[in-house]
PLY file of the C-alpha trace (Angstrom):
ply
format ascii 1.0
element vertex 100
property float x
property float y
property float z
element edge 99
property int vertex1
property int vertex2
end_header
0.00 0.00 0.00
1.46 3.33 -1.03
0.08 6.48 0.57
0.16 9.45 -1.74
0.06 13.17 -1.05
-1.34 15.82 -3.34
1.36 18.33 -4.32
-1.18 21.08 -4.89
-3.28 20.70 -1.79
-0.82 19.05 0.58
-3.60 16.70 1.69
-3.38 12.92 1.69
-5.21 11.17 -1.11
-6.63 7.67 -0.98
-3.91 5.01 -0.74
-3.93 2.56 -3.62
-2.54 -0.91 -4.11
0.35 -0.72 -6.55
2.82 -3.53 -7.11
6.42 -2.73 -6.38
8.66 -2.18 -9.40
11.46 -3.86 -7.42
11.51 -7.13 -9.43
12.29 -5.11 -12.58
15.01 -2.96 -11.03
18.17 -4.98 -11.50
21.49 -4.77 -13.33
20.97 -4.52 -17.08
17.47 -3.03 -16.85
16.96 0.48 -18.19
14.77 3.15 -16.66
12.99 3.37 -20.02
11.95 -0.29 -19.68
10.86 0.26 -16.07
8.85 3.28 -17.29
7.12 1.11 -19.91
6.22 -1.50 -17.27
4.87 1.19 -14.92
2.82 2.72 -17.75
1.27 -0.64 -18.62
0.36 -1.29 -14.98
-1.08 2.18 -14.38
-3.03 2.60 -17.61
-3.85 -0.91 -18.83
-4.17 -2.94 -15.64
-5.56 -0.35 -13.20
-7.31 2.02 -15.61
-5.73 5.02 -13.91
-4.05 8.11 -15.32
-0.45 9.18 -15.07
-0.24 12.42 -13.12
3.09 14.13 -13.85
2.10 17.80 -13.72
4.36 19.93 -11.57
3.39 23.01 -9.59
4.17 25.32 -12.51
1.72 23.43 -14.72
4.28 21.57 -16.86
2.87 18.13 -17.69
5.37 15.45 -18.68
2.93 12.53 -18.49
2.69 12.43 -22.29
6.13 10.84 -22.50
6.99 9.41 -19.06
5.06 7.46 -16.42
7.79 7.76 -13.77
10.47 10.11 -12.54
13.80 8.60 -11.62
16.75 9.24 -9.41
19.86 7.50 -10.77
23.27 8.03 -9.22
24.11 11.74 -9.70
20.55 12.59 -10.86
19.00 13.16 -7.44
15.36 13.57 -8.52
13.00 14.29 -11.44
15.15 12.50 -13.98
13.54 11.29 -17.17
13.69 7.58 -18.10
16.48 6.72 -20.51
18.31 3.82 -22.11
21.27 3.68 -19.71
21.49 0.17 -18.20
21.56 -0.09 -14.42
24.74 -1.51 -12.92
25.33 -3.33 -9.67
25.90 -0.72 -6.96
23.96 2.08 -8.69
21.73 4.27 -6.56
18.26 4.24 -8.12
14.81 5.44 -7.13
11.42 5.69 -8.82
8.65 8.23 -8.24
5.18 7.34 -9.51
2.20 9.72 -9.44
-1.19 8.47 -10.53
-4.80 9.55 -10.31
-8.01 7.60 -10.67
-11.59 8.75 -10.57
-10.71 12.41 -10.33
0 1
1 2
2 3
3 4
4 5
5 6
6 7
7 8
8 9
9 10
10 11
11 12
12 13
13 14
14 15
15 16
16 17
17 18
18 19
19 20
20 21
21 22
22 23
23 24
24 25
25 26
26 27
27 28
28 29
29 30
30 31
31 32
32 33
33 34
34 35
35 36
36 37
37 38
38 39
39 40
40 41
41 42
42 43
43 44
44 45
45 46
46 47
47 48
48 49
49 50
50 51
51 52
52 53
53 54
54 55
55 56
56 57
57 58
58 59
59 60
60 61
61 62
62 63
63 64
64 65
65 66
66 67
67 68
68 69
69 70
70 71
71 72
72 73
73 74
74 75
75 76
76 77
77 78
78 79
79 80
80 81
81 82
82 83
83 84
84 85
85 86
86 87
87 88
88 89
89 90
90 91
91 92
92 93
93 94
94 95
95 96
96 97
97 98
98 99
């Protein structure tokens, strides 16, 4: 269960069941592939929408389902084709909305 928080209102939203991307995050995987898996889960399996609009109104959900942190990219990185290596620091941020 992942609890989410609305960036605009600062209020908690309804927690949703979302499978962990952990099984896909391993040496050799690319963040682009992890993005594709997240997109398929969010849109196809759960019928939800990707919510990647920042506070300034910029919406990047048209081309990315996740934001990444990978080694020196601390946050808000875009998925790419660089393979993960053993020992890399890697994080995924997923924002979704459903029924409003």
